[in-house]
Structures are given as C-alpha cells and as structure tokens.
C-alpha positions as CSV (number, residue, x, y, z in Angstrom):
1,X,0.0,0.0,0.0
2,X,1.5,3.3,-1.1
3,X,2.0,6.0,1.5
4,X,0.2,9.3,1.1
5,X,2.5,12.0,0.2
6,X,0.7,15.1,1.3
7,X,-1.5,16.4,4.1
8,X,-4.5,16.4,1.7
9,X,-4.0,12.8,0.8
10,X,-3.8,11.7,4.4
11,X,-6.6,13.9,5.7
12,X,-9.3,13.4,3.3
13,X,-9.0,9.6,2.8
14,X,-11.2,9.9,-0.3
15,X,-10.8,9.1,-4.0
16,X,-10.4,11.6,-6.8
17,X,-12.0,11.3,-10.2
18,X,-9.4,8.9,-11.4
19,X,-9.9,6.6,-8.4
20,X,-6.6,7.5,-6.7
21,X,-6.4,8.4,-3.1
22,X,-5.3,11.9,-2.2
23,X,-3.0,14.1,-4.2
24,X,-0.8,17.1,-3.9
25,X,-2.8,20.3,-3.1
26,X,0.0,22.9,-3.2
27,X,-2.0,25.2,-0.9
28,X,-1.6,26.3,2.7
29,X,-3.4,24.7,5.7
30,X,-4.9,28.0,6.8
31,X,-6.4,28.7,3.4
32,X,-8.0,25.3,3.1
33,X,-8.7,24.5,6.7
34,X,-12.4,24.0,6.3
35,X,-12.1,22.2,3.0
36,X,-9.5,19.7,4.3
37,X,-11.4,18.9,7.5
38,X,-14.9,18.7,6.1
39,X,-14.6,15.4,4.1
40,X,-12.8,13.4,6.8
41,X,-13.9,9.8,6.3
42,X,-14.0,7.3,9.1
43,X,-14.1,3.5,9.1
44,X,-17.5,2.0,9.2
45,X,-18.4,-0.1,12.2
46,X,-17.5,-3.7,11.3
47,X,-20.6,-4.9,12.9
48,X,-19.0,-7.2,15.5
49,X,-17.9,-6.4,19.0
50,X,-15.0,-4.1,18.4
51,X,-15.2,-1.6,21.2
52,X,-13.3,-2.3,24.4
53,X,-15.5,-2.9,27.4
54,X,-15.6,0.0,29.8
55,X,-14.3,2.4,27.1
56,X,-17.2,4.2,25.4
57,X,-14.9,6.9,24.1
58,X,-11.6,7.3,22.2
59,X,-8.8,9.3,23.8
60,X,-6.5,11.7,21.9
61,X,-3.1,10.3,21.2
62,X,-1.3,13.2,23.0
63,X,-3.6,14.7,25.5
64,X,-6.5,13.9,27.9
65,X,-9.3,14.9,25.5
66,X,-11.8,12.1,24.9
67,X,-14.4,11.8,22.1
68,X,-17.3,9.3,21.7
69,X,-16.7,6.4,19.5
70,X,-19.4,7.6,17.1
71,X,-17.7,11.0,16.8
72,X,-14.3,9.9,15.6
73,X,-14.2,12.7,13.1
74,X,-14.0,15.2,15.9
75,X,-11.1,13.4,17.4
76,X,-9.2,13.5,14.0
77,X,-10.0,17.1,13.6
78,X,-8.7,17.8,17.1
79,X,-5.4,15.9,16.5
80,X,-4.8,17.8,13.2
81,X,-5.5,21.3,14.7
82,X,-4.0,20.8,18.1
83,X,-1.2,18.3,17.6
84,X,-0.6,18.5,13.8
85,X,-0.7,14.7,13.4
86,X,-2.4,13.0,10.4
87,X,-3.3,9.3,10.2
88,X,-3.2,8.0,6.6
89,X,-6.1,5.8,5.4
90,X,-8.0,5.8,8.6
91,X,-10.9,4.2,6.8
92,X,-8.8,1.1,6.4
93,X,-8.1,0.7,10.1
94,X,-10.2,-2.3,11.3
95,X,-10.4,-1.1,14.9
96,X,-9.9,2.6,15.3
97,X,-10.1,2.6,19.1
98,X,-7.5,-0.1,19.6
99,X,-5.3,1.5,17.0
100,X,-5.4,4.9,18.9
101,X,-4.7,3.3,22.2
102,X,-1.7,1.4,20.9
103,X,-0.1,4.6,19.5
104,X,-1.0,6.6,22.5
105,X,1.2,4.2,24.5
106,X,4.0,4.1,22.0
107,X,4.3,7.9,21.7
108,X,5.0,8.1,25.5
109,X,7.9,5.7,25.0
110,X,9.7,7.3,22.0
111,X,9.6,10.7,20.1
112,X,7.0,11.1,17.4
113,X,9.7,11.6,14.8
114,X,10.8,8.0,15.3
115,X,7.5,6.8,13.8
116,X,6.0,9.6,11.6
117,X,7.1,11.3,8.4
118,X,7.4,15.0,8.6
119,X,5.3,17.1,6.1
120,X,6.3,20.7,5.6
121,X,3.6,22.9,4.2
122,X,3.8,26.5,2.8
123,X,7.3,25.7,1.5
124,X,7.1,28.8,-0.7
125,X,7.0,31.0,2.4
126,X,9.9,30.0,4.7
127,X,8.7,32.4,7.4
128,X,5.3,30.6,7.6
129,X,6.5,27.0,7.4
130,X,4.7,24.5,9.6
131,X,5.4,20.9,10.2
132,X,2.8,18.1,10.3
133,X,3.4,14.5,11.1
134,X,2.1,11.6,9.0
135,X,1.4,8.2,10.6
136,X,1.0,5.6,7.9
137,X,1.6,1.9,7.1
138,X,4.9,2.6,5.4
139,X,6.2,2.2,8.9
140,X,6.5,-1.6,9.4
141,X,5.2,-1.4,13.0
142,X,2.1,0.4,11.8
143,X,1.5,-2.1,9.0
144,X,1.8,-5.0,11.4
145,X,-0.6,-3.3,13.8
146,X,-3.2,-2.8,11.1
147,X,-2.9,-6.4,9.9
148,X,-3.3,-7.7,13.5
149,X,-6.4,-5.6,14.0
150,X,-7.7,-6.9,10.7
151,X,-7.1,-10.5,11.7
152,X,-8.8,-9.9,15.1
153,X,-11.8,-8.3,13.4
154,X,-12.1,-11.2,10.9
155,X,-12.0,-13.7,13.8
156,X,-14.8,-11.8,15.6
157,X,-16.8,-11.6,12.4
158,X,-16.5,-15.3,11.6
159,X,-17.5,-16.2,15.1
160,X,-20.5,-13.9,14.8
161,X,-21.5,-15.4,11.5
162,X,-21.2,-19.0,12.8
163,X,-23.4,-18.0,15.8
164,X,-26.0,-16.6,13.4
165,X,-25.9,-19.6,11.2
166,X,-26.6,-22.0,14.1
167,X,-29.2,-19.7,15.7
168,X,-32.7,-21.2,15.5
169,X,-34.3,-18.5,17.7
170,X,-34.4,-15.9,14.9
171,X,-37.6,-13.8,14.6
172,X,-38.2,-11.6,11.6
173,X,-40.9,-10.0,9.5
174,X,-40.9,-9.8,5.8
175,X,-40.5,-6.2,4.6
176,X,-43.0,-6.7,1.7
177,X,-45.8,-8.9,3.0
178,X,-45.4,-8.6,6.8
179,X,-45.4,-12.3,7.2
180,X,-43.6,-13.5,10.4
181,X,-40.8,-16.1,10.4
182,X,-39.4,-18.0,13.3
183,X,-36.4,-20.3,13.4
184,X,-33.3,-19.7,11.2
185,X,-32.7,-16.5,9.4
186,X,-32.4,-18.4,6.1
187,X,-36.1,-19.0,6.1
188,X,-36.9,-15.3,5.9
189,X,-34.1,-14.5,3.4
190,X,-35.2,-17.4,1.1
191,X,-38.8,-16.3,1.3
192,X,-38.0,-12.7,0.2
193,X,-35.9,-14.1,-2.7
194,X,-38.5,-16.6,-3.8
195,X,-41.7,-14.8,-3.3
196,X,-40.7,-11.1,-3.8
197,X,-37.6,-11.4,-6.1
198,X,-35.6,-9.6,-3.4
199,X,-32.2,-11.3,-3.0
200,X,-29.5,-9.8,-0.8
201,X,-27.3,-12.8,-1.1
202,X,-26.8,-16.2,0.3
203,X,-27.6,-16.4,4.1
204,X,-24.1,-17.9,4.8
205,X,-22.4,-14.9,3.2
206,X,-24.2,-12.4,5.5
207,X,-23.2,-11.3,9.0
208,X,-25.1,-9.2,11.5
209,X,-28.3,-10.1,9.7
210,X,-30.7,-8.4,12.2
211,X,-28.9,-5.1,11.8
212,X,-28.9,-5.5,8.0
213,X,-32.6,-6.1,7.9
214,X,-33.3,-3.2,10.3
215,X,-31.2,-0.9,8.1
216,X,-33.2,-1.9,5.0
217,X,-36.5,-1.7,6.9
218,X,-35.7,1.8,8.1
219,X,-35.0,3.0,4.5
220,X,-38.4,1.6,3.4
221,X,-40.1,3.2,6.4
222,X,-38.6,6.5,5.2
223,X,-40.1,5.9,1.8
224,X,-36.7,5.4,0.1
225,X,-36.1,3.0,-2.8
226,X,-33.4,0.5,-1.8
227,X,-31.8,0.6,-5.2
228,X,-31.8,4.1,-6.6
229,X,-32.3,5.6,-3.1
230,X,-34.9,8.1,-4.3
231,X,-37.6,9.2,-1.8
232,X,-41.3,9.0,-2.6
233,X,-44.4,10.7,-1.3
234,X,-46.2,7.6,0.0
235,X,-45.8,3.9,0.4
236,X,-47.9,2.9,-2.6
237,X,-45.9,5.1,-4.9
238,X,-42.6,3.6,-3.6
239,X,-44.1,0.1,-4.0
240,X,-45.1,0.7,-7.6
241,X,-41.8,2.3,-8.4
242,X,-39.7,-0.7,-7.1
243,X,-42.0,-3.1,-8.9
244,X,-42.1,-1.4,-12.3
245,X,-38.4,-0.4,-12.3
246,X,-37.2,-3.8,-11.0
247,X,-35.6,-2.0,-8.1
248,X,-36.2,-4.8,-5.6
249,X,-32.5,-5.1,-4.8
250,X,-30.0,-3.1,-2.8
251,X,-27.7,-0.5,-4.3
252,X,-24.3,-2.3,-5.0
253,X,-22.5,1.1,-4.9
254,X,-23.6,1.9,-1.4
255,X,-20.6,1.1,0.8
256,X,-22.9,1.2,3.9
257,X,-23.8,-2.4,3.1
258,X,-20.2,-3.7,2.9
259,X,-20.1,-4.5,6.6
260,X,-22.9,-7.0,6.3
261,X,-21.0,-9.3,3.9
262,X,-18.2,-11.6,5.2
263,X,-16.1,-11.2,2.0
264,X,-15.4,-7.6,2.8
265,X,-13.5,-8.6,5.9
266,X,-11.1,-11.1,4.2
267,X,-8.3,-8.7,3.3
268,X,-7.0,-5.5,4.7
269,X,-8.6,-2.5,3.0
270,X,-10.0,-4.4,0.1
271,X,-13.6,-4.7,-1.0
272,X,-15.0,-7.9,-2.6
273,X,-14.5,-6.4,-6.1
274,X,-10.8,-5.8,-5.5
275,X,-10.4,-9.3,-4.0
276,X,-11.9,-10.9,-7.0
277,X,-9.9,-8.8,-9.5
278,X,-6.7,-9.6,-7.6
279,X,-7.4,-13.3,-7.7
280,X,-7.8,-13.1,-11.5
281,X,-4.4,-11.3,-11.8
282,X,-2.7,-13.9,-9.6
283,X,-4.0,-16.6,-11.8
284,X,-2.7,-14.8,-14.9
285,X,0.7,-14.2,-13.4
286,X,1.3,-17.8,-12.3
287,X,-0.4,-19.8,-14.9
288,X,1.8,-22.1,-17.1
289,X,1.5,-22.5,-20.8
290,X,-0.4,-25.7,-20.4
291,X,-3.9,-25.5,-22.0
292,X,-4.5,-29.3,-22.0
293,X,-7.4,-28.9,-19.6
294,X,-9.1,-26.2,-21.6
295,X,-12.5,-27.3,-22.8
296,X,-13.7,-24.8,-25.4
297,X,-17.4,-24.8,-26.4
298,X,-17.6,-25.4,-30.1
299,X,-18.7,-22.3,-32.1
300,X,-21.5,-23.1,-34.5
301,X,-22.3,-21.4,-37.8
302,X,-26.0,-21.0,-38.8
303,X,-27.5,-21.9,-42.1
304,X,-28.5,-19.1,-44.5
305,X,-32.0,-20.3,-44.8
306,X,-33.0,-22.1,-41.6
307,X,-32.0,-22.6,-38.0
308,X,-29.6,-25.5,-38.6
309,X,-26.2,-25.1,-37.0
310,X,-22.9,-26.8,-37.8
311,X,-19.4,-26.7,-36.2
312,X,-17.6,-26.4,-39.6
313,X,-18.3,-24.6,-42.8
314,X,-17.9,-27.9,-44.7
315,X,-20.7,-29.5,-42.7
316,X,-22.9,-26.4,-43.1
317,X,-22.3,-26.4,-46.9
318,X,-23.3,-30.0,-47.1
319,X,-26.5,-29.2,-45.3
320,X,-27.4,-26.2,-47.4
321,X,-26.7,-28.2,-50.6
322,X,-28.8,-31.2,-49.5
323,X,-31.7,-29.3,-47.8
324,X,-31.9,-26.1,-49.8
325,X,-30.0,-26.9,-53.1
326,X,-27.6,-24.0,-52.4
327,X,-24.0,-24.8,-53.1
328,X,-21.9,-22.0,-51.6
329,X,-18.6,-23.6,-52.6
330,X,-19.7,-24.0,-56.2
331,X,-20.9,-20.4,-56.4
332,X,-17.7,-19.2,-54.9
333,X,-15.7,-21.2,-57.5
334,X,-17.8,-20.3,-60.6
335,X,-18.0,-16.6,-59.8
336,X,-14.4,-16.5,-58.6
337,X,-15.3,-14.8,-55.3
338,X,-12.6,-13.5,-53.0
339,X,-13.0,-13.4,-49.3
340,X,-14.6,-10.0,-49.2
341,X,-17.1,-10.8,-52.0
342,X,-18.1,-13.9,-50.0
343,X,-18.7,-11.7,-47.0
344,X,-20.9,-9.4,-49.1
345,X,-22.8,-12.3,-50.6
346,X,-23.5,-13.8,-47.2
347,X,-24.6,-10.5,-45.7
348,X,-26.9,-9.8,-48.7
349,X,-28.6,-13.2,-48.4
350,X,-28.9,-12.8,-44.6
351,X,-30.6,-9.4,-45.0
352,X,-33.1,-10.7,-47.7
353,X,-34.0,-13.7,-45.6
354,X,-34.4,-11.5,-42.5
355,X,-36.8,-9.3,-44.4
356,X,-38.7,-12.4,-45.7
357,X,-37.9,-11.4,-49.3
358,X,-37.0,-13.8,-52.0
359,X,-33.9,-12.6,-53.7
360,X,-34.7,-14.6,-56.8
361,X,-38.1,-13.0,-57.6
362,X,-38.2,-10.1,-55.0
363,X,-41.5,-11.4,-53.6
364,X,-42.1,-10.6,-50.0
365,X,-43.7,-13.1,-47.5
366,X,-45.3,-13.0,-44.1
367,X,-42.8,-15.4,-42.4
368,X,-39.5,-17.0,-43.0
369,X,-41.2,-20.4,-43.1
370,X,-43.4,-19.2,-46.0
371,X,-40.4,-17.7,-47.7
372,X,-38.4,-20.9,-47.3
373,X,-41.2,-23.0,-48.8
374,X,-41.5,-20.7,-51.8
375,X,-37.8,-20.7,-52.5
376,X,-37.5,-24.4,-52.3
377,X,-40.6,-25.1,-54.5
378,X,-39.6,-22.4,-57.0
379,X,-35.9,-23.4,-57.0
380,X,-35.0,-19.8,-56.2
381,X,-32.3,-20.6,-53.6
382,X,-29.7,-20.9,-56.3
383,X,-31.1,-18.1,-58.4
384,X,-28.8,-15.3,-57.4
385,X,-29.4,-11.8,-58.8
386,X,-26.8,-10.0,-60.9
387,X,-23.4,-9.5,-59.2
388,X,-23.8,-5.7,-59.1
389,X,-26.9,-6.1,-56.9
390,X,-25.2,-7.7,-53.9
391,X,-21.5,-6.8,-54.5
392,X,-22.1,-3.4,-52.8
393,X,-20.1,-1.7,-49.9
394,X,-23.2,-1.7,-47.7
395,X,-22.9,-5.5,-47.4
396,X,-19.5,-5.3,-45.8
397,X,-21.5,-4.8,-42.6
398,X,-22.9,-8.0,-41.0
399,X,-26.6,-8.4,-40.9
400,X,-26.2,-10.3,-37.6
401,X,-23.4,-9.2,-35.3
402,X,-22.7,-12.8,-34.1
403,X,-22.7,-14.3,-37.6
404,X,-20.0,-17.0,-37.1
405,X,-20.3,-18.1,-40.7
406,X,-18.4,-14.9,-41.7
407,X,-15.4,-16.1,-39.6
408,X,-15.3,-19.5,-41.3
409,X,-15.2,-18.3,-44.9
410,X,-12.2,-19.4,-46.9
411,X,-9.3,-16.9,-47.5
412,X,-6.8,-19.3,-49.1
413,X,-4.3,-19.1,-52.0
414,X,-6.9,-20.4,-54.3
415,X,-8.7,-17.0,-54.0
416,X,-5.6,-15.3,-55.5
417,X,-5.7,-17.8,-58.4
418,X,-9.4,-17.0,-59.0
419,X,-8.7,-13.3,-59.0
420,X,-6.0,-13.7,-61.6
421,X,-8.2,-15.8,-63.8
422,X,-10.9,-13.1,-63.7
423,X,-8.5,-10.3,-64.3
424,X,-8.8,-8.7,-60.9
425,X,-6.0,-6.3,-60.2
426,X,-4.6,-5.5,-56.7
427,X,-5.6,-2.0,-55.5
428,X,-2.7,0.3,-54.4
429,X,-3.7,3.2,-52.2
430,X,-3.3,6.7,-53.6
431,X,-0.5,9.0,-52.4
432,X,-2.0,11.3,-49.7
433,X,1.1,13.5,-49.3
434,X,-0.3,16.1,-51.7
435,X,-4.0,16.3,-50.7
436,X,-4.8,19.3,-53.0
437,X,-3.6,17.6,-56.1
438,X,-5.2,14.3,-55.0
439,X,-8.6,16.0,-54.7
440,X,-8.3,17.1,-58.4
441,X,-7.1,13.8,-59.9
442,X,-8.5,11.1,-57.6
443,X,-10.3,8.2,-59.2
444,X,-13.0,8.7,-56.5
445,X,-14.2,11.7,-58.4
446,X,-15.1,9.6,-61.4
447,X,-16.8,7.0,-59.2
448,X,-18.9,9.6,-57.5
449,X,-19.9,11.2,-60.9
450,X,-20.8,7.7,-62.2
451,X,-23.0,7.0,-59.2
452,X,-24.7,10.4,-59.4
453,X,-25.6,9.9,-63.1
454,X,-26.8,6.3,-62.4
455,X,-29.1,7.5,-59.5
C-alpha cells in the first residue's frame, strides 16, 4: 500500500475522479482548513464487538481529550489542529479505538519523529512554514498493527457469522408482506428471494443479519427506494416504483452495506470487487503454458435459410446443398469470389431472408417459413441476382453481429488464383502526401460522378 505524500491525501481519505487516493494540493493549511477537515472519512463499524468494554470513548493520542466512538471525526480534527498529526487511510483501520490506544502508549515511549514522516507545508513562504506528522503503514510497525487488527476483526466476524448460522431462535418480519418467520434467518431471506424477487445474497455470506434487515426496513419506512435511493411521497408510490423499475435489490455502490458481507473482511482495506480482481491477476501471473485442460465450447455457424447449425463450414455447406439446393462452394468457384465478396454475398442473403424477401423474384412473404417453402418449391435458392446487386459496400457490414459463418469463410491461396483468372488487379492506395492535387485527380471523383448519373 503506497504511503500518502501530502496532508491532503492523508486527511481526506477519499478518492479523486481517477480513483486515486489523495493528491498534492499545493495550498496552505490556513487557506483550506475548512475544506480539508470537512470530508474526513471514518471507518464503518465492522458490525461485531470491536469496542473495548468500559471504554465508550476514544482518547486523543497526545492529551486527555476524549471523544465518543461515534464521533471519531471530531477526534481526528482535534489531532490535526492541536497536535498536527495526520493518520493515513483511517478508513482502512479495522479497529480505530484499539489503534489509537496502541499509538498513545508508543508515543509516550519514543519521540514522534521515530514513527512519523514530517510534512512541511507552505514551502514557498519560509517564514510561515509549519510541520505536520504523518502516521501511515509505510512504517513496518504500523503495517503489522493494522494487519493484526484486521485478523482480530475477521476472527470476531466469523464467530458472529457462525453463531447466526446456528441460531434457530431468529424472529423476523418480511419487509414486503409482513409475514412473520421463526427459526433460522435463512427462512426469511429465502422467502423474500423466492416470493418477492428480493435477493440480498446467500444467508451464509451475511453477518449481523438483524442489523442489516433493520437498516433496510428503516429505508423503506422513510419511503426510500433500496436501489436508486430516491424518496417518494407515499408507500404505494414507492411500491409501484420498485416493482415497475425492477428495483427490488440493494444499491451495489452503497458502501454502507459492505459491513454485512463476510467477504469484505477477508483482506485489509479491500472490497469484494478488489479481492476478485486480484485473484484473477494472480492466476494470470502464475499460470503455465499448459492448456490441456481447456474445454472450449464449439462455435457453430448457422444456415443461411433455416436454424440449422454446424461446427464447420464444410458440414454447413453440405446441409445447405442437401436441404436447400444451395452450393456456396460451387458459387464461390464459378464466380471467382474472393473473401470480401463472399462476405458481401452472405450478408446480402442474410438481409433478404431476415426481411422475408426472395432474392430470386423479389416477392415478400409474411414469415420465414413461407419464404423458405416458396424458395425451395420455385428453386429460387440458387437463383442469385446479378453480381452488381449484392456486390455493394453496404454488405460489408454484418446483418447479424454474431454471424459465425463470416469467420469461417475461406481466404486461401486459391482465392488469388481465382482473382488472376478473372483479371482482378490488386488495389494500391493513392498518395496522400499532396492532398490538394489528390482531390483534383483522384479516381474517386469519377466513381462519384458515375454513381450520381446512375441514380
């Protein structure tokens, strides 16, 4: 974990627009005092028993000032203003109270400079320089302390979760139909998922379930949508909104809910998204070049005229010849089609069939089944229109985005032979170094004039 470099980074503990924590401000503390202190972010309560018994408040590291546990922001503000000490990434400290008590004791044993980095602000004005002290996990002792507090919190959370899993004295009321449930918490959670399509996750992944349900119920009582978190004028309007908008789920971006899921306690300062992404990176970093266990699902190409699928173009061509009397390989050979011409032909046929139009006689039908019957009876599947009809630039674009047949078309050396036999000449791009002269002499001018006259 990188150490914050400035007072702003350590104090705010928030993310900028690029997702990075903190950043150099280049301004004085006096000028931005309110701005720096206002967004102080504190760690959410982990949900378990993290407060020391008999200690309802948290003391200052240096003096006898005490602040309630729920008002930790006031303590941080006090330490910045009065003692000029900044704690980096306080939101990542698993147990803030124990963390403060530990360093309170250590600072009585050794000078603060033995533990903290010194931050000098207002460096442009030497007469007004002031020093602040940054306490962060770059210090090995601080890093070890944070990790131990994280392990202790994880232990307490797992114990709490196990207790809730085995608890059969649970009593809860459904938030949507007011039905009461007794026994294990899973009965209520499964009921809401099955009957009301409201799924907050597997019961075994949730901790402090009662607090979680109370939090959600309070939001509903305040007429607030659980997903978009908008407030409505009455309960019926809220109910209709959540039903019509499919908002019967919690907001995944609301970090308030993180403390109710065990996965968020697994690693220090990492959410479940970061844990999953890191696992993927580790697999990529350590994987060997052995793909013997890879089982790839075969990619199937679809027939031009029906829903038949085949794993190879050879099998598909056999099907189209037998079932529809359409020989794609023969047409390619007789017309000397290169790869791009095959693409345009396939896209042309796809579009005509999609529009239920016979490309042989241009008759339009009500359904693809009627079209297919007509083309087979009239032998129109092999009755292709003139080449200039389908050999158009518009058919470079696939009719279907997932048309696998386009990826299996042949682009072999035989295509070059067919081009030579038909007198096709390779196209060489025009010189664009002299744009003004190119505009006057480009062959595109002739093509545009020809198209205009034809239209």
